[in-house]
C-alpha positions in Angstrom: 1.1 -159.1 -42.5 2.8 -161.5 -44.9 3.5 -161.1 -48.7 0.8 -164.0 -49.8 -2.0 -161.7 -47.9 -1.3 -158.8 -50.9 -2.0 -159.6 -54.4 -1.7 -157.1 -57.6 -4.6 -154.7 -58.5 -4.9 -156.2 -61.6 -5.2 -159.4 -60.3 -7.6 -158.6 -57.9 -9.8 -156.4 -60.2 -9.7 -159.7 -62.5 -10.5 -161.9 -59.8 -13.6 -160.1 -58.7 -15.2 -159.8 -61.9 -14.9 -155.8 -62.5 -13.4 -155.6 -66.0 -13.5 -158.7 -68.5 -9.7 -159.4 -68.5 -6.3 -158.9 -67.0 -4.8 -156.5 -69.8 -8.0 -154.3 -69.5 -7.6 -154.4 -65.7 -3.8 -153.3 -66.0 -4.8 -150.4 -68.3 -7.4 -149.2 -65.6 -4.8 -149.1 -63.1 -2.5 -147.2 -65.0 -4.5 -144.8 -66.6 -5.3 -143.5 -62.9 -8.6 -145.1 -63.0 -7.9 -146.9 -59.9 -7.7 -145.2 -56.3 -6.6 -147.5 -53.0 -7.4 -145.6 -50.0 -7.7 -142.4 -52.0 -4.4 -143.0 -53.4 -4.2 -143.0 -57.2 -2.7 -146.1 -58.5 -0.5 -145.8 -61.3 0.9 -149.5 -61.6 -0.8 -152.6 -62.2 1.3 -154.3 -59.7 0.7 -151.8 -56.8 -0.6 -154.5 -54.0 -3.9 -154.6 -52.4 -4.7 -156.6 -48.7 -8.0 -157.0 -47.0 -9.6 -154.1 -46.0 -8.4 -151.7 -48.1 -10.9 -149.5 -50.1 -10.9 -149.4 -53.9 -12.8 -146.5 -56.0 -12.6 -147.5 -59.4 -14.0 -145.0 -62.4 -15.6 -147.3 -64.9 -16.9 -145.7 -68.1 -20.0 -143.6 -66.8 -20.1 -144.9 -63.2 -18.4 -145.2 -59.7 -17.5 -148.2 -58.0 -16.4 -148.5 -54.5 -15.3 -151.6 -53.2 -14.1 -152.5 -49.6 -11.7 -155.7 -50.3 -12.8 -158.7 -47.7 -10.4 -161.1 -49.3 -7.5 -161.7 -52.2 -8.7 -164.0 -54.9 -7.0 -167.5 -55.7 -8.8 -167.7 -59.3 -11.1 -165.9 -61.3 -14.2 -168.4 -60.7 -17.9 -167.8 -61.0 -19.6 -164.8 -60.4 -21.0 -165.8 -56.8 -17.4 -166.6 -55.9 -16.2 -162.8 -56.7 -19.0 -161.3 -55.2 -17.4 -162.9 -51.7 -13.8 -160.9 -52.2 -15.5 -157.4 -52.0 -18.0 -155.2 -50.3 -20.0 -152.9 -52.2 -19.9 -149.7 -50.8 -20.5 -147.5 -53.9 -22.9 -144.3 -53.5 -26.8 -145.1 -53.6 -28.6 -143.8 -56.4 -30.5 -140.7 -55.5 -34.4 -140.6 -55.3 -34.7 -138.5 -58.0 -33.2 -141.7 -60.7 -36.8 -143.5 -60.5 -34.7 -146.6 -58.9 -33.8 -147.4 -62.7 -30.3 -149.1 -63.0 -29.6 -147.2 -66.4 -30.9 -143.7 -65.0 -27.6 -142.9 -62.9 -25.5 -143.1 -66.1 -25.4 -139.8 -68.1 -26.6 -139.5 -71.7 -24.1 -139.2 -74.4 -23.5 -135.8 -75.3 -22.8 -134.2 -79.0 -22.0 -130.8 -79.7 -24.4 -129.2 -82.2 -23.1 -129.2 -85.9 -20.5 -132.0 -85.4 -21.4 -135.3 -87.2 -23.5 -136.5 -89.9 -26.2 -133.9 -91.2 -29.7 -134.5 -90.3 -32.5 -135.1 -92.8 -33.6 -131.7 -92.3 -30.3 -129.6 -92.6 -29.4 -132.1 -95.7 -33.0 -130.5 -97.2 -31.9 -127.0 -96.3 -28.5 -127.3 -98.1 -30.0 -128.7 -101.0 -32.5 -125.9 -101.4 -29.5 -123.8 -101.3 -27.8 -125.4 -103.7 -30.7 -125.2 -105.8 -31.0 -121.7 -105.5 -27.5 -121.0 -106.4 -27.4 -122.4 -109.7 -28.7 -120.6 -112.5 -30.8 -122.9 -114.9 
């Protein structure tokens, strides 16, 4: 295997259209959100080759791709799909087949953030009682 058979992980992620820019791909790699053959990547310059399996944690999704080819440019989406085989886990039958059902809903701790209308009214009632007229 020659050096031309290998490609930087950030370039491959950019060419395969996993992320929108190469700088985002570099941040993804250095942030520990990419694994190559189950080994965590800590550099954007980590080389990948045909046959490697990438596990990418992107937002609330886990993507698992098997590399079929290295890219030469960031082309159209049809060209990018030829670079990998998607072997991500299938959604469970309980999801109802919806694309967004696999993602977890946002979670906020009770009492954090802005008060609700009900909480504001309760606060106003407490303030009105405490003041002498």
